[in-house]
Legacy VTK file of the C-alpha trace (Angstrom):
# vtk DataFile Version 3.0
C-alpha trace
ASCII
DATASET POLYDATA
POINTS 207 float
-0.057 -0.131 -0.815
1.433 3.213 -1.306
0.894 6.755 1.010
-0.004 9.398 -1.773
2.275 12.122 -1.481
1.524 15.991 -0.421
0.841 18.340 -3.617
2.512 21.417 -3.834
0.798 23.810 -6.319
2.789 26.076 -8.680
0.977 29.310 -10.194
4.294 29.698 -12.462
2.796 29.648 -15.400
-0.773 31.855 -13.477
-1.183 34.877 -14.762
-0.242 37.222 -12.393
-3.815 38.605 -12.420
-5.003 35.243 -11.456
-2.830 34.328 -9.337
-5.030 35.058 -6.102
-8.752 33.847 -8.062
-6.721 30.148 -8.632
-5.784 29.908 -5.244
-8.874 30.716 -4.154
-9.937 27.621 -6.332
-7.166 25.168 -5.583
-7.711 25.850 -1.963
-11.141 24.974 -2.432
-10.034 21.922 -4.218
-7.980 20.801 -1.310
-4.461 22.250 -1.764
-3.567 23.646 0.977
0.166 24.153 0.218
1.728 26.073 -2.167
5.381 26.331 -4.244
7.018 29.945 -4.975
9.558 30.133 -7.463
11.836 32.547 -8.499
14.555 32.895 -10.509
17.006 35.315 -11.573
18.214 34.376 -14.991
21.488 31.829 -14.153
19.271 28.559 -13.212
15.867 29.438 -14.962
15.143 31.647 -17.717
14.342 35.280 -15.114
10.626 34.561 -13.559
8.632 33.177 -10.654
7.422 35.359 -8.058
8.587 37.782 -5.525
8.254 37.389 -1.499
5.769 40.008 -0.617
3.200 38.419 -3.779
3.999 35.200 -2.910
3.242 35.833 1.191
0.246 38.333 0.841
-1.556 35.289 -1.428
-0.323 32.982 0.856
-1.709 34.576 3.442
-5.081 35.401 1.573
-5.625 31.275 1.301
-3.994 30.256 4.892
-2.132 27.783 2.840
1.265 26.401 3.686
3.882 27.603 1.558
7.726 26.556 0.888
10.179 28.655 -1.410
11.882 27.045 -4.584
14.797 29.869 -4.256
17.448 29.460 -8.467
19.045 32.677 -7.715
22.352 33.560 -7.598
23.051 35.023 -4.092
20.636 32.746 -1.785
22.050 34.648 0.787
20.519 37.890 -0.115
16.659 36.493 -0.502
16.745 33.387 2.375
14.985 36.157 5.447
11.981 37.216 3.710
10.842 34.157 2.038
11.335 31.473 5.695
9.303 34.685 7.459
6.210 33.104 5.721
7.336 29.386 3.670
8.061 26.566 5.953
11.015 25.140 3.483
13.067 27.018 1.730
14.926 25.286 -1.416
18.180 26.267 -3.048
20.531 24.462 -5.386
23.058 21.995 -4.818
25.727 23.761 -6.693
24.807 27.399 -5.323
27.482 29.410 -4.128
28.438 28.879 0.335
25.979 26.087 -0.014
26.830 25.103 4.401
26.790 28.796 4.631
23.314 29.129 3.010
21.205 26.219 4.376
22.907 26.935 7.886
20.807 30.531 7.754
18.235 28.931 6.617
17.719 27.330 9.171
18.104 29.671 12.359
14.843 30.716 10.407
13.702 28.844 11.325
12.648 26.705 8.298
13.337 24.279 6.850
16.110 24.079 4.951
16.347 22.388 2.151
18.166 21.215 -2.166
17.271 20.752 -5.771
19.220 18.438 -7.975
18.295 17.638 -11.381
16.942 13.861 -11.831
19.477 11.573 -12.987
22.106 13.510 -11.333
23.765 12.030 -7.684
22.646 13.653 -4.422
24.833 15.789 -2.756
26.365 14.203 0.748
24.002 16.366 3.554
22.661 15.330 6.455
19.153 13.078 6.354
17.521 16.332 7.676
17.828 18.607 4.828
15.040 18.032 2.773
15.303 17.141 -0.988
13.512 18.001 -4.023
14.111 16.253 -8.071
13.858 18.558 -10.418
12.168 16.265 -13.729
11.765 18.695 -15.810
14.273 21.213 -16.554
14.263 24.103 -14.720
12.153 26.756 -15.331
10.815 25.175 -17.896
6.915 24.347 -17.261
4.757 22.477 -18.907
7.472 19.957 -20.256
7.448 16.338 -20.416
8.298 14.271 -16.811
12.106 13.393 -16.868
11.563 8.902 -16.195
15.503 9.233 -14.624
13.909 11.572 -12.016
12.204 8.146 -10.461
15.605 6.789 -9.473
17.504 10.059 -8.144
14.472 9.816 -6.185
14.274 6.434 -4.643
18.053 7.176 -4.044
17.333 10.729 -2.031
14.179 8.987 0.132
17.619 6.041 1.118
18.909 8.518 3.062
16.765 11.396 3.505
13.787 12.351 5.478
11.598 14.520 3.123
12.097 13.923 -0.734
10.285 15.615 -3.041
9.465 15.839 -7.097
8.782 19.255 -9.112
7.977 18.779 -12.634
5.878 17.494 -15.681
3.785 15.389 -12.871
0.347 14.663 -13.803
-2.478 13.558 -11.796
-1.675 9.916 -13.410
1.989 9.968 -12.360
0.521 10.497 -8.953
0.628 6.484 -8.458
4.244 5.536 -9.819
5.604 8.735 -8.364
4.322 8.279 -4.525
6.078 4.534 -4.708
10.048 5.958 -5.406
8.932 7.017 -1.372
8.662 10.703 -2.416
6.493 12.224 0.386
5.469 15.400 -1.615
5.097 16.556 -5.445
5.270 19.481 -6.199
2.719 20.623 -9.864
1.990 22.911 -11.877
0.006 23.405 -15.187
-1.266 19.548 -15.058
-3.001 20.858 -11.485
-4.129 24.123 -12.525
-5.665 22.234 -15.348
-7.168 20.318 -13.862
-10.746 20.849 -13.917
-10.974 18.782 -10.877
-7.734 19.257 -8.350
-9.564 17.982 -5.697
-9.072 14.554 -7.454
-5.745 15.114 -6.149
-5.978 14.744 -2.613
-8.053 12.796 -2.296
-7.809 9.602 -0.822
-7.311 6.157 -2.753
-9.378 3.372 -1.687
-6.722 1.102 -1.152
-5.879 4.027 1.177
-7.888 3.044 4.006
LINES 1 208
207 0 1 2 3 4 5 6 7 8 9 10 11 12 13 14 15 16 17 18 19 20 21 22 23 24 25 26 27 28 29 30 31 32 33 34 35 36 37 38 39 40 41 42 43 44 45 46 47 48 49 50 51 52 53 54 55 56 57 58 59 60 61 62 63 64 65 66 67 68 69 70 71 72 73 74 75 76 77 78 79 80 81 82 83 84 85 86 87 88 89 90 91 92 93 94 95 96 97 98 99 100 101 102 103 104 105 106 107 108 109 110 111 112 113 114 115 116 117 118 119 120 121 122 123 124 125 126 127 128 129 130 131 132 133 134 135 136 137 138 139 140 141 142 143 144 145 146 147 148 149 150 151 152 153 154 155 156 157 158 159 160 161 162 163 164 165 166 167 168 169 170 171 172 173 174 175 176 177 178 179 180 181 182 183 184 185 186 187 188 189 190 191 192 193 194 195 196 197 198 199 200 201 202 203 204 205 206
């Protein structure tokens, strides 16, 4: 019996003027976690959302939040995101990684690293969350990279919490859950679903 992973919604591709309404729709369907991306053009094409806007939406819908900082100087941005996110994720090759992870924890949030599917998982404390990227960062709508499943399995053998981000569809949820991941991040597939509540409903075999 496989536990269904938690679902975090990404609004990367949702037009800014529609994000509040979409967040409310997803919240009403049972999605209570949001994944906020911020990119400065180094790890992914510049885009995403500001911390102020992400916090405003999160508080408006009373949702939990996590931040994925695809930025070249994460030390400069950690505090403003950790103020409302229970998890702050940076890339595994970010500058001053150990210092960044320590700062995230001092700010009271869980620390996470993002790694590409098919790559080796860095040697870090097991309490550091690992987010396995199943698409190239910043390429919303790209197909799921199956090599991420093996990377996720390897990470789950070592780390307490592992997630998958990118290309995850409702159809893939069971296969993804079989790896042992704690959570998945979905954007286009979740937002375009006519019934996003299906993503979080308990399967009969989970009873």
